[in-house]
C-alpha positions as CSV (number, residue, x, y, z in Angstrom):
1,X,0.0,0.0,0.0
2,X,1.4,3.4,-1.0
3,X,1.1,6.1,1.7
4,X,1.3,9.9,1.5
5,X,4.8,9.6,2.8
6,X,5.6,7.2,-0.1
7,X,4.1,9.7,-2.6
8,X,6.3,12.5,-1.3
9,X,9.4,10.4,-1.7
10,X,8.2,9.3,-5.2
11,X,7.9,12.9,-6.1
12,X,11.5,13.4,-5.1
13,X,12.5,10.4,-7.4
14,X,10.6,12.0,-10.3
15,X,12.4,15.3,-9.6
16,X,15.7,13.5,-9.7
17,X,14.6,12.1,-13.1
18,X,13.7,15.6,-14.4
19,X,17.0,17.0,-13.2
20,X,18.8,14.2,-15.0
21,X,17.6,15.5,-18.3
22,X,19.0,19.0,-17.6
23,X,22.4,17.2,-17.3
24,X,22.0,15.4,-20.6
25,X,21.1,12.1,-19.1
26,X,18.0,9.9,-19.5
27,X,15.0,10.8,-17.4
28,X,15.2,8.2,-14.6
29,X,15.8,8.8,-11.0
30,X,15.8,6.9,-7.7
31,X,16.5,7.3,-4.0
32,X,17.0,5.0,-1.1
33,X,15.2,5.8,2.2
34,X,15.5,4.5,5.7
35,X,12.6,3.2,7.7
36,X,11.9,6.7,9.0
37,X,11.8,8.2,5.4
38,X,15.2,9.8,5.7
39,X,16.9,9.8,2.3
40,X,20.1,7.8,2.4
41,X,21.3,8.1,-1.2
42,X,20.1,9.3,-4.6
43,X,21.0,8.4,-8.2
44,X,19.9,9.1,-11.7
45,X,20.5,7.2,-15.0
46,X,24.0,7.8,-16.4
47,X,24.0,5.1,-19.1
48,X,24.9,7.5,-21.9
49,X,27.4,9.7,-20.0
50,X,29.2,6.7,-18.5
51,X,28.9,4.5,-21.6
52,X,27.8,1.8,-19.2
53,X,24.6,-0.1,-19.9
54,X,24.3,-1.0,-16.2
55,X,24.2,2.6,-15.0
56,X,20.5,2.6,-14.1
57,X,19.8,4.4,-10.9
58,X,18.1,1.5,-9.2
59,X,21.1,-0.8,-9.8
60,X,23.6,1.9,-8.8
61,X,21.7,2.3,-5.4
62,X,21.4,-1.5,-5.0
63,X,25.2,-1.9,-5.5
64,X,25.8,1.0,-3.1
65,X,23.6,-0.6,-0.5
66,X,25.3,-4.0,-0.9
67,X,28.7,-2.3,-0.3
68,X,27.8,0.2,2.4
69,X,24.9,-1.2,4.5
70,X,24.7,-4.3,6.6
71,X,22.0,-6.8,5.8
72,X,19.7,-5.8,8.6
73,X,19.9,-2.1,7.6
74,X,19.4,-2.8,3.9
75,X,16.3,-4.9,4.7
76,X,14.7,-1.9,6.4
77,X,15.2,0.5,3.4
78,X,12.8,1.4,0.6
79,X,13.9,2.2,-2.9
80,X,11.8,4.9,-4.6
81,X,12.1,5.1,-8.3
82,X,10.5,7.0,-11.2
83,X,9.9,3.8,-13.2
84,X,9.4,0.2,-12.4
85,X,12.8,-1.5,-12.2
86,X,13.9,-3.5,-15.3
87,X,14.9,-7.2,-15.0
88,X,18.6,-6.3,-14.5
89,X,17.8,-3.9,-11.7
90,X,15.3,-6.2,-10.1
91,X,18.0,-8.9,-9.9
92,X,20.4,-6.4,-8.2
93,X,17.8,-5.2,-5.8
94,X,17.0,-8.8,-4.7
95,X,20.7,-9.6,-4.2
96,X,21.4,-6.4,-2.4
97,X,18.7,-7.2,0.2
98,X,16.7,-4.0,0.0
99,X,13.4,-4.3,1.8
100,X,10.9,-2.7,-0.6
101,X,10.5,-0.9,-3.9
102,X,8.0,1.8,-4.7
103,X,7.8,3.1,-8.3
104,X,5.9,5.8,-10.1
105,X,5.5,4.5,-13.7
106,X,5.0,0.8,-14.5
107,X,6.9,-0.7,-17.4
108,X,3.7,-0.8,-19.4
109,X,3.1,2.9,-18.8
110,X,6.7,3.7,-19.8
111,X,6.4,1.7,-23.0
112,X,3.2,3.6,-23.8
113,X,5.0,6.9,-23.4
114,X,8.2,5.7,-25.1
115,X,7.6,2.7,-27.3
116,X,11.3,2.3,-27.9
117,X,11.6,1.3,-24.2
118,X,9.8,-2.0,-25.0
119,X,11.7,-2.8,-28.2
120,X,14.4,-5.0,-26.6
121,X,14.6,-8.3,-28.4
122,X,15.0,-11.5,-26.6
123,X,18.3,-13.3,-26.9
124,X,18.2,-17.0,-27.7
125,X,19.5,-19.2,-25.0
126,X,20.4,-22.9,-25.1
127,X,21.0,-25.0,-22.1
128,X,21.4,-26.5,-19.6
129,X,24.5,-28.5,-20.8
130,X,27.6,-30.1,-19.2
131,X,26.0,-30.5,-15.8
132,X,28.8,-32.8,-14.4
133,X,31.5,-30.4,-15.5
134,X,29.8,-27.2,-14.5
135,X,28.8,-28.5,-11.1
136,X,32.4,-29.1,-10.0
137,X,33.4,-25.5,-9.3
138,X,30.0,-24.9,-7.6
139,X,30.4,-28.0,-5.4
140,X,34.0,-27.1,-4.6
141,X,33.1,-23.5,-3.6
142,X,30.1,-24.4,-1.4
143,X,31.3,-27.7,0.1
144,X,32.1,-27.2,3.8
145,X,35.8,-27.2,4.4
146,X,37.1,-29.7,6.9
């Protein structure tokens, strides 16, 4: 359930997105807030500027949180973002241990506003294969040491 406090922080994420465009960057912004609503960190999309396809604000904040916050603190945070996180960002958010995500525009709404946003083709994938060979480094890594 989105509260009025959530809406205020979402407005800040949208303002970050708007400011990004004045810097020549894509219009996406995010912030990470603690359980009391205090803003801990902010980021905007710098994919073009950094020539880095992973420079989405959600992923930048997830990576920051994974480096800078302990697990218990990360679990109490909320990521506010101007658009619903893409699959890449969603994976980073899960692995970083953030507690919650609140977004303004859904992916479907974004694609309606900018059809190019939904034009990513799927990449063919083949597998699984070589199970016995591929499992060896996994088993070795996760096997308890004597």
